[in-house]
mmCIF file of the N, C-alpha and C atoms, coordinates in Angstrom:
data_MODEL
# 
_entry.id   MODEL 
# 
loop_
_atom_site.group_PDB 
_atom_site.id 
_atom_site.type_symbol 
_atom_site.label_atom_id 
_atom_site.label_alt_id 
_atom_site.label_comp_id 
_atom_site.label_asym_id 
_atom_site.label_entity_id 
_atom_site.label_seq_id 
_atom_site.pdbx_PDB_ins_code 
_atom_site.Cartn_x 
_atom_site.Cartn_y 
_atom_site.Cartn_z 
_atom_site.occupancy 
_atom_site.B_iso_or_equiv 
_atom_site.pdbx_formal_charge 
_atom_site.auth_seq_id 
_atom_site.auth_comp_id 
_atom_site.auth_asym_id 
_atom_site.auth_atom_id 
_atom_site.pdbx_PDB_model_num 
ATOM 1   N N  . MET A 1 1  ? 38.473 44.961 52.118 1.00 0.00 ? 1  MET A N  1 
ATOM 2   C CA . MET A 1 1  ? 37.699 43.768 51.535 1.00 0.00 ? 1  MET A CA 1 
ATOM 3   C C  . MET A 1 1  ? 36.188 44.423 50.999 1.00 0.00 ? 1  MET A C  1 
ATOM 4   N N  . VAL A 1 2  ? 36.098 45.625 51.286 1.00 0.00 ? 2  VAL A N  1 
ATOM 5   C CA . VAL A 1 2  ? 34.836 46.289 50.827 1.00 0.00 ? 2  VAL A CA 1 
ATOM 6   C C  . VAL A 1 2  ? 35.035 46.560 49.222 1.00 0.00 ? 2  VAL A C  1 
ATOM 7   N N  . GLU A 1 3  ? 36.465 47.069 49.027 1.00 0.00 ? 3  GLU A N  1 
ATOM 8   C CA . GLU A 1 3  ? 36.615 46.785 47.542 1.00 0.00 ? 3  GLU A CA 1 
ATOM 9   C C  . GLU A 1 3  ? 36.515 45.674 46.681 1.00 0.00 ? 3  GLU A C  1 
ATOM 10  N N  . MET A 1 4  ? 36.692 44.465 47.310 1.00 0.00 ? 4  MET A N  1 
ATOM 11  C CA . MET A 1 4  ? 36.453 43.336 46.922 1.00 0.00 ? 4  MET A CA 1 
ATOM 12  C C  . MET A 1 4  ? 35.197 42.722 46.943 1.00 0.00 ? 4  MET A C  1 
ATOM 13  N N  . MET A 1 5  ? 34.173 43.122 47.656 1.00 0.00 ? 5  MET A N  1 
ATOM 14  C CA . MET A 1 5  ? 32.748 42.901 47.154 1.00 0.00 ? 5  MET A CA 1 
ATOM 15  C C  . MET A 1 5  ? 32.297 43.939 46.310 1.00 0.00 ? 5  MET A C  1 
ATOM 16  N N  . VAL A 1 6  ? 32.765 44.817 46.373 1.00 0.00 ? 6  VAL A N  1 
ATOM 17  C CA . VAL A 1 6  ? 32.349 45.505 45.032 1.00 0.00 ? 6  VAL A CA 1 
ATOM 18  C C  . VAL A 1 6  ? 32.342 45.068 43.832 1.00 0.00 ? 6  VAL A C  1 
ATOM 19  N N  . ILE A 1 7  ? 33.617 44.987 43.442 1.00 0.00 ? 7  ILE A N  1 
ATOM 20  C CA . ILE A 1 7  ? 34.355 43.922 42.309 1.00 0.00 ? 7  ILE A CA 1 
ATOM 21  C C  . ILE A 1 7  ? 33.708 42.804 42.058 1.00 0.00 ? 7  ILE A C  1 
ATOM 22  N N  . ILE A 1 8  ? 33.108 42.156 42.954 1.00 0.00 ? 8  ILE A N  1 
ATOM 23  C CA . ILE A 1 8  ? 32.385 40.710 42.861 1.00 0.00 ? 8  ILE A CA 1 
ATOM 24  C C  . ILE A 1 8  ? 31.002 41.350 42.347 1.00 0.00 ? 8  ILE A C  1 
ATOM 25  N N  . SER A 1 9  ? 30.411 42.062 42.893 1.00 0.00 ? 9  SER A N  1 
ATOM 26  C CA . SER A 1 9  ? 28.992 42.537 42.491 1.00 0.00 ? 9  SER A CA 1 
ATOM 27  C C  . SER A 1 9  ? 28.959 43.282 40.986 1.00 0.00 ? 9  SER A C  1 
ATOM 28  N N  . ILE A 1 10 ? 29.697 43.987 40.982 1.00 0.00 ? 10 ILE A N  1 
ATOM 29  C CA . ILE A 1 10 ? 30.026 44.649 39.291 1.00 0.00 ? 10 ILE A CA 1 
ATOM 30  C C  . ILE A 1 10 ? 29.894 43.718 38.538 1.00 0.00 ? 10 ILE A C  1 
ATOM 31  N N  . ILE A 1 11 ? 30.944 42.699 38.893 1.00 0.00 ? 11 ILE A N  1 
ATOM 32  C CA . ILE A 1 11 ? 30.773 41.133 37.956 1.00 0.00 ? 11 ILE A CA 1 
ATOM 33  C C  . ILE A 1 11 ? 29.732 40.502 38.043 1.00 0.00 ? 11 ILE A C  1 
ATOM 34  N N  . GLY A 1 12 ? 28.850 40.535 39.116 1.00 0.00 ? 12 GLY A N  1 
ATOM 35  C CA . GLY A 1 12 ? 27.980 39.382 38.810 1.00 0.00 ? 12 GLY A CA 1 
ATOM 36  C C  . GLY A 1 12 ? 27.029 40.244 38.230 1.00 0.00 ? 12 GLY A C  1 
ATOM 37  N N  . LEU A 1 13 ? 27.065 41.433 38.344 1.00 0.00 ? 13 LEU A N  1 
ATOM 38  C CA . LEU A 1 13 ? 25.908 42.635 37.363 1.00 0.00 ? 13 LEU A CA 1 
ATOM 39  C C  . LEU A 1 13 ? 25.913 42.080 36.045 1.00 0.00 ? 13 LEU A C  1 
ATOM 40  N N  . VAL A 1 14 ? 27.151 42.617 35.755 1.00 0.00 ? 14 VAL A N  1 
ATOM 41  C CA . VAL A 1 14 ? 27.768 42.592 34.243 1.00 0.00 ? 14 VAL A CA 1 
ATOM 42  C C  . VAL A 1 14 ? 27.406 41.090 33.190 1.00 0.00 ? 14 VAL A C  1 
ATOM 43  N N  . LEU A 1 15 ? 28.128 39.633 34.242 1.00 0.00 ? 15 LEU A N  1 
ATOM 44  C CA . LEU A 1 15 ? 27.360 38.577 33.917 1.00 0.00 ? 15 LEU A CA 1 
ATOM 45  C C  . LEU A 1 15 ? 26.079 38.133 33.847 1.00 0.00 ? 15 LEU A C  1 
ATOM 46  N N  . ALA A 1 16 ? 25.115 39.040 34.769 1.00 0.00 ? 16 ALA A N  1 
ATOM 47  C CA . ALA A 1 16 ? 23.653 39.177 34.619 1.00 0.00 ? 16 ALA A CA 1 
ATOM 48  C C  . ALA A 1 16 ? 23.386 39.595 33.708 1.00 0.00 ? 16 ALA A C  1 
ATOM 49  N N  . ILE A 1 17 ? 23.532 40.376 33.221 1.00 0.00 ? 17 ILE A N  1 
ATOM 50  C CA . ILE A 1 17 ? 23.324 41.455 32.405 1.00 0.00 ? 17 ILE A CA 1 
ATOM 51  C C  . ILE A 1 17 ? 23.446 40.586 30.619 1.00 0.00 ? 17 ILE A C  1 
ATOM 52  N N  . GLY A 1 18 ? 24.758 40.107 30.689 1.00 0.00 ? 18 GLY A N  1 
ATOM 53  C CA . GLY A 1 18 ? 25.308 39.718 29.240 1.00 0.00 ? 18 GLY A CA 1 
ATOM 54  C C  . GLY A 1 18 ? 25.101 38.490 29.045 1.00 0.00 ? 18 GLY A C  1 
ATOM 55  N N  . THR A 1 19 ? 24.832 37.565 29.733 1.00 0.00 ? 19 THR A N  1 
ATOM 56  C CA . THR A 1 19 ? 24.704 36.337 29.333 1.00 0.00 ? 19 THR A CA 1 
ATOM 57  C C  . THR A 1 19 ? 23.031 35.678 28.548 1.00 0.00 ? 19 THR A C  1 
ATOM 58  N N  . PRO A 1 20 ? 22.036 36.484 29.366 1.00 0.00 ? 20 PRO A N  1 
ATOM 59  C CA . PRO A 1 20 ? 21.127 35.807 27.938 1.00 0.00 ? 20 PRO A CA 1 
ATOM 60  C C  . PRO A 1 20 ? 21.139 36.482 26.672 1.00 0.00 ? 20 PRO A C  1 
ATOM 61  N N  . PRO A 1 21 ? 21.997 37.354 26.520 1.00 0.00 ? 21 PRO A N  1 
ATOM 62  C CA . PRO A 1 21 ? 22.351 37.684 25.164 1.00 0.00 ? 21 PRO A CA 1 
ATOM 63  C C  . PRO A 1 21 ? 23.152 36.659 24.144 1.00 0.00 ? 21 PRO A C  1 
ATOM 64  N N  . LEU A 1 22 ? 23.962 36.269 25.117 1.00 0.00 ? 22 LEU A N  1 
ATOM 65  C CA . LEU A 1 22 ? 25.128 35.580 24.192 1.00 0.00 ? 22 LEU A CA 1 
ATOM 66  C C  . LEU A 1 22 ? 24.431 34.178 24.374 1.00 0.00 ? 22 LEU A C  1 
ATOM 67  N N  . ILE A 1 23 ? 23.510 33.882 24.878 1.00 0.00 ? 23 ILE A N  1 
ATOM 68  C CA . ILE A 1 23 ? 22.901 32.279 25.060 1.00 0.00 ? 23 ILE A CA 1 
ATOM 69  C C  . ILE A 1 23 ? 22.227 32.587 23.711 1.00 0.00 ? 23 ILE A C  1 
ATOM 70  N N  . ARG A 1 24 ? 21.186 33.494 23.888 1.00 0.00 ? 24 ARG A N  1 
ATOM 71  C CA . ARG A 1 24 ? 20.536 33.669 22.535 1.00 0.00 ? 24 ARG A CA 1 
ATOM 72  C C  . ARG A 1 24 ? 21.394 33.639 21.286 1.00 0.00 ? 24 ARG A C  1 
ATOM 73  N N  . PHE A 1 25 ? 22.606 34.467 21.202 1.00 0.00 ? 25 PHE A N  1 
ATOM 74  C CA . PHE A 1 25 ? 23.408 34.256 20.104 1.00 0.00 ? 25 PHE A CA 1 
ATOM 75  C C  . PHE A 1 25 ? 23.899 32.862 19.427 1.00 0.00 ? 25 PHE A C  1 
ATOM 76  N N  . LEU A 1 26 ? 24.334 32.409 20.548 1.00 0.00 ? 26 LEU A N  1 
ATOM 77  C CA . LEU A 1 26 ? 24.786 31.073 20.524 1.00 0.00 ? 26 LEU A CA 1 
ATOM 78  C C  . LEU A 1 26 ? 23.779 29.980 19.883 1.00 0.00 ? 26 LEU A C  1 
ATOM 79  N N  . ARG A 1 27 ? 22.607 30.243 20.341 1.00 0.00 ? 27 ARG A N  1 
ATOM 80  C CA . ARG A 1 27 ? 21.804 29.174 19.809 1.00 0.00 ? 27 ARG A CA 1 
ATOM 81  C C  . ARG A 1 27 ? 21.296 29.771 18.716 1.00 0.00 ? 27 ARG A C  1 
ATOM 82  N N  . HIS A 1 28 ? 21.108 30.731 18.131 1.00 0.00 ? 28 HIS A N  1 
ATOM 83  C CA . HIS A 1 28 ? 20.679 31.166 16.764 1.00 0.00 ? 28 HIS A CA 1 
ATOM 84  C C  . HIS A 1 28 ? 22.033 30.619 15.642 1.00 0.00 ? 28 HIS A C  1 
ATOM 85  N N  . TYR A 1 29 ? 23.144 30.827 16.425 1.00 0.00 ? 29 TYR A N  1 
ATOM 86  C CA . TYR A 1 29 ? 24.748 30.435 15.320 1.00 0.00 ? 29 TYR A CA 1 
ATOM 87  C C  . TYR A 1 29 ? 24.340 28.628 15.670 1.00 0.00 ? 29 TYR A C  1 
ATOM 88  N N  . GLN A 1 30 ? 24.263 28.176 16.593 1.00 0.00 ? 30 GLN A N  1 
ATOM 89  C CA . GLN A 1 30 ? 24.074 26.702 16.228 1.00 0.00 ? 30 GLN A CA 1 
ATOM 90  C C  . GLN A 1 30 ? 22.842 26.342 15.385 1.00 0.00 ? 30 GLN A C  1 
ATOM 91  N N  . ALA A 1 31 ? 21.660 27.095 15.510 1.00 0.00 ? 31 ALA A N  1 
ATOM 92  C CA . ALA A 1 31 ? 20.482 26.505 14.663 1.00 0.00 ? 31 ALA A CA 1 
ATOM 93  C C  . ALA A 1 31 ? 20.918 27.057 13.021 1.00 0.00 ? 31 ALA A C  1 
ATOM 94  N N  . GLN A 1 32 ? 21.975 28.278 13.021 1.00 0.00 ? 32 GLN A N  1 
ATOM 95  C CA . GLN A 1 32 ? 21.894 28.569 10.950 1.00 0.00 ? 32 GLN A CA 1 
ATOM 96  C C  . GLN A 1 32 ? 23.155 27.120 11.162 1.00 0.00 ? 32 GLN A C  1 
ATOM 97  N N  . ASP A 1 33 ? 23.885 27.334 12.061 1.00 0.00 ? 33 ASP A N  1 
ATOM 98  C CA . ASP A 1 33 ? 25.169 26.034 11.620 1.00 0.00 ? 33 ASP A CA 1 
ATOM 99  C C  . ASP A 1 33 ? 24.574 24.629 11.241 1.00 0.00 ? 33 ASP A C  1 
ATOM 100 N N  . ALA A 1 34 ? 23.296 24.445 11.399 1.00 0.00 ? 34 ALA A N  1 
ATOM 101 C CA . ALA A 1 34 ? 22.521 23.035 11.226 1.00 0.00 ? 34 ALA A CA 1 
ATOM 102 C C  . ALA A 1 34 ? 22.214 23.205 10.053 1.00 0.00 ? 34 ALA A C  1 
ATOM 103 N N  . ALA A 1 35 ? 21.741 24.267 9.984  1.00 0.00 ? 35 ALA A N  1 
ATOM 104 C CA . ALA A 1 35 ? 20.745 24.262 8.515  1.00 0.00 ? 35 ALA A CA 1 
ATOM 105 C C  . ALA A 1 35 ? 21.484 24.347 7.231  1.00 0.00 ? 35 ALA A C  1 
ATOM 106 N N  . HIS A 1 36 ? 22.435 25.056 7.749  1.00 0.00 ? 36 HIS A N  1 
ATOM 107 C CA . HIS A 1 36 ? 23.878 24.982 6.734  1.00 0.00 ? 36 HIS A CA 1 
ATOM 108 C C  . HIS A 1 36 ? 24.265 23.404 6.191  1.00 0.00 ? 36 HIS A C  1 
ATOM 109 N N  . ILE A 1 37 ? 24.354 22.983 7.594  1.00 0.00 ? 37 ILE A N  1 
ATOM 110 C CA . ILE A 1 37 ? 24.684 21.619 7.425  1.00 0.00 ? 37 ILE A CA 1 
ATOM 111 C C  . ILE A 1 37 ? 23.554 20.490 6.792  1.00 0.00 ? 37 ILE A C  1 
ATOM 112 N N  . VAL A 1 38 ? 22.287 20.540 6.870  1.00 0.00 ? 38 VAL A N  1 
ATOM 113 C CA . VAL A 1 38 ? 21.234 20.006 6.344  1.00 0.00 ? 38 VAL A CA 1 
ATOM 114 C C  . VAL A 1 38 ? 20.912 20.452 5.007  1.00 0.00 ? 38 VAL A C  1 
ATOM 115 N N  . SER A 1 39 ? 21.127 21.496 4.439  1.00 0.00 ? 39 SER A N  1 
ATOM 116 C CA . SER A 1 39 ? 21.576 22.478 3.174  1.00 0.00 ? 39 SER A CA 1 
ATOM 117 C C  . SER A 1 39 ? 22.536 21.209 2.428  1.00 0.00 ? 39 SER A C  1 
ATOM 118 N N  . GLY A 1 40 ? 23.893 21.490 2.817  1.00 0.00 ? 40 GLY A N  1 
ATOM 119 C CA . GLY A 1 40 ? 24.669 20.736 2.032  1.00 0.00 ? 40 GLY A CA 1 
ATOM 120 C C  . GLY A 1 40 ? 24.955 18.981 1.838  1.00 0.00 ? 40 GLY A C  1 
ATOM 121 N N  . VAL A 1 41 ? 23.979 18.594 2.585  1.00 0.00 ? 41 VAL A N  1 
ATOM 122 C CA . VAL A 1 41 ? 23.518 17.263 2.778  1.00 0.00 ? 41 VAL A CA 1 
ATOM 123 C C  . VAL A 1 41 ? 22.698 16.837 1.526  1.00 0.00 ? 41 VAL A C  1 
ATOM 124 N N  . LEU A 1 42 ? 21.829 17.699 1.645  1.00 0.00 ? 42 LEU A N  1 
ATOM 125 C CA . LEU A 1 42 ? 20.568 17.881 0.485  1.00 0.00 ? 42 LEU A CA 1 
ATOM 126 C C  . LEU A 1 42 ? 21.127 18.068 -0.720 1.00 0.00 ? 42 LEU A C  1 
ATOM 127 N N  . ARG A 1 43 ? 21.923 19.090 -1.113 1.00 0.00 ? 43 ARG A N  1 
ATOM 128 C CA . ARG A 1 43 ? 22.915 19.142 -2.640 1.00 0.00 ? 43 ARG A CA 1 
ATOM 129 C C  . ARG A 1 43 ? 23.475 18.249 -2.809 1.00 0.00 ? 43 ARG A C  1 
ATOM 130 N N  . MET A 1 44 ? 24.398 17.378 -1.654 1.00 0.00 ? 44 MET A N  1 
ATOM 131 C CA . MET A 1 44 ? 25.118 16.148 -2.218 1.00 0.00 ? 44 MET A CA 1 
ATOM 132 C C  . MET A 1 44 ? 23.856 15.435 -2.491 1.00 0.00 ? 44 MET A C  1 
ATOM 133 N N  . ALA A 1 45 ? 22.978 14.732 -2.090 1.00 0.00 ? 45 ALA A N  1 
ATOM 134 C CA . ALA A 1 45 ? 21.962 13.739 -2.515 1.00 0.00 ? 45 ALA A CA 1 
ATOM 135 C C  . ALA A 1 45 ? 21.855 14.045 -3.725 1.00 0.00 ? 45 ALA A C  1 
ATOM 136 N N  . ARG A 1 46 ? 21.434 15.542 -3.818 1.00 0.00 ? 46 ARG A N  1 
ATOM 137 C CA . ARG A 1 46 ? 20.672 15.764 -5.054 1.00 0.00 ? 46 ARG A CA 1 
ATOM 138 C C  . ARG A 1 46 ? 21.990 15.647 -6.533 1.00 0.00 ? 46 ARG A C  1 
ATOM 139 N N  . SER A 1 47 ? 22.884 15.759 -6.287 1.00 0.00 ? 47 SER A N  1 
ATOM 140 C CA . SER A 1 47 ? 23.745 15.706 -7.323 1.00 0.00 ? 47 SER A CA 1 
ATOM 141 C C  . SER A 1 47 ? 24.148 14.377 -7.537 1.00 0.00 ? 47 SER A C  1 
ATOM 142 N N  . ARG A 1 48 ? 23.684 13.607 -6.480 1.00 0.00 ? 48 ARG A N  1 
ATOM 143 C CA . ARG A 1 48 ? 24.422 12.200 -6.732 1.00 0.00 ? 48 ARG A CA 1 
ATOM 144 C C  . ARG A 1 48 ? 22.993 11.494 -7.235 1.00 0.00 ? 48 ARG A C  1 
ATOM 145 N N  . ALA A 1 49 ? 22.073 11.974 -7.129 1.00 0.00 ? 49 ALA A N  1 
ATOM 146 C CA . ALA A 1 49 ? 20.744 11.251 -7.861 1.00 0.00 ? 49 ALA A CA 1 
ATOM 147 C C  . ALA A 1 49 ? 20.982 11.362 -9.309 1.00 0.00 ? 49 ALA A C  1 
# 
């Protein structure tokens, strides 16, 4: 039982330390993806004009 509590505590610590950087990375990636989409739409609009 004690071993299970230690493992759960370690997993909790790893998640607490690792989650914020992962969230920041995902937001940055989503922003970059959106910028590429907008850039592509503008490029297509210019080529059609």
